[in-house]
C-alpha positions, 0 to 999 in steps of 0.5 A: 705130916704136913704143917700149916704156915701158921703151925711151922712159924710157931714151931720155928719160933721155938727153936734156938737160933744161931745169930751170926755176929760181926767181928767187934769194932776197935771201939768195943774191943779189950785193950789187951787184945789190941797190943802187939805191933809195938812188941814186934818193933821193940825187937829192933831196939835190942838187936846185937848193935845194942849188945855192943854199944851198951856193954861197951858203954858200961865197961868203959865208963861204968854207970856214966851213960845210963841216962843216955839209954833212958833218954833214947828210950823216951825218944823211941817211945815218942817216934814209935807212937807217931808212926803207929798213929800214922798208920791208923790215921791213913790206913797206909805206911810211912813209905806209901804215904811218902810216895803219894805225896812226894815228888817221884825223884825224892821218893826214889832217893828215899827208897834207895837209902832205905835199902841201904839201911835195910842191908846195914840192918841185916848185916848187924842181925846176921852177924849177931846170930852167927856169933851166938851160934859160935859161942853156943855150939862152936858153929863157924861164923859163915855157917852161923850166918846161913842158919840165922838167915834160914830161921829168920825166914822161917819166923817171917813165914808165920805172917801167912797165918795172920798177925798174931802168930807172928806177934806172938813168936816175936814177943816170946823171943823178946821175953827170952832176951829180957829173961836172960838179962834179968838172970845175969843182973841177979847175979851181978848185982846193982849199985844203987848209987851208981844208977842214981849218979848215972841218971844225971846227964854227964859225959867223961870226955869226947870218947864218952860222947862218941859212945853215947852217940853210938848208943843213941844210933843203936836204939832209934832204928830207921827201918822199924819206924817204916815197919811199925806204920805198916803193922797198925792199920790191919792190926785194928780192923777198920781203924780209919773208920773207927777213928772218925769219932772222938770216942773211937779215935781216943780208944785207938790211941790209948791202946797203941800208946799202952802197946808202945809204952809196955814194949818199949819199956821192956826194951828200955829195961833190957838196954839198961841191964846190959849197961848196968851189968857191964859197969858192975863187972867190967868197969875199966877193962879195956879187953871188954871190946867184943861180944866174945870178950863179954861172953868169956868175961860173964863166964869168969865172973858169974859162971857158965850159967850167965855166959849161957844166958847172954849167948841165948839172948844174943841168938834170940836177938839175932833171930828176932831182929832179922825176921823184923828187918826182912819184913821192913825190906818188903814194906819199903819196896812195896810202899816207895816202888809198888813193887813185890819181890819174893821173900827169898830173893830179897833175903839173898840180896840183903844177906850177901854183905853179911856173908861176905864179912863173915866169909873174909874173916872180918871182925864181927864187932867192927862190922856191928859198929859200922852197920850202926853208922849206916843206920844213923845216916838213915834216921833223918830220912825217916823221921823228917817225913814222919813229922811232916805227915803226922803234922798235916791236918789234911791227911791226919784229920782228928789224928793230927799232931798237937802243936806241942807234940810237933814241937817236941818231935822236931827237937828230938829229930834235931837232937838225933840228927845232930848227934848222928852228924857228930858220930859220922864226922868223928868216925870218918875224921878219926 
């Protein structure tokens, strides 16, 4: 049977149509679907270095330094919000923006110190994972370091399937860390009077000032400033185009600020819980000077469940933060040098110092402390360019910082640089 053109047109008009709709723009997506990048960054704020400094702070000075954790977390929120905004506004990460706008010798210098920071970061995270495997299963530290490196490499491979799988895995591990300390906190209890007194800025001598600086250095991580700016551009689709309108820009800013608030808020609660637990159980106990001692102390005070929760949280921290650290190294090299090397090769290079420390029988906690010193050295080299770039109208357009934001960021940067200078001086001069 043959149909005329008129009959065919009528028949076609009655058939159901399949309409291909474009993906929703950032301005039309629900806010909760836009969350994720800050949770990847937040893992760096609860890495094994934080375990060492926070438990040491609580055991040595009780609740006195709780306000330092709160202040450091507020600084982290501002810094991560700025680096996320830089990625949204320019569509490029911090390292790439530096390469495009700074002289070549400066770029090479920034790359060299960023690589040193990446190695120090890997050292802390591999050592932390190795200690956790030793506490849980009695795995020798060098073997535990290798296992941590392999698992972190597998986690990083989730990125090949898109940003969502990687973000979900890292967020899941972050929740494991939080859950472990929530369980232990219920067992230890909380002295609300101690919490209130700990929120009042004060120190208990020069040793507490030094430890407070270490807590700050373990909280504000330079490598995650680079990696967060690389996570936001592709994460929100064509954010640069969407952000050209006031409405689109406002919605994107609201999404990334909510992302930062929730993620960094969770990290801050975890850090505070570490110090509170130590203050409740170990105040004045000089033997709590290592992760192994804390694990044993939790077992003695609260039972095997608390010790197990601590070890599992430390393991999740080592695995997650190591994979994020490796990703940061890739971002740094690609941004500053426009070069890509296989992830496995990069992993072996940054893994070597950690395995050397573990293989030679070095003290893991001491290695963690020294890694934090190196990280402190790297903070200004990420913070100062970040503030400079986000305050430039010609680069940021409508996303440019308000004057009060730049001023606040400058004060935060000056404070962090000053305290870290004190930490470096005190460390090297005894």
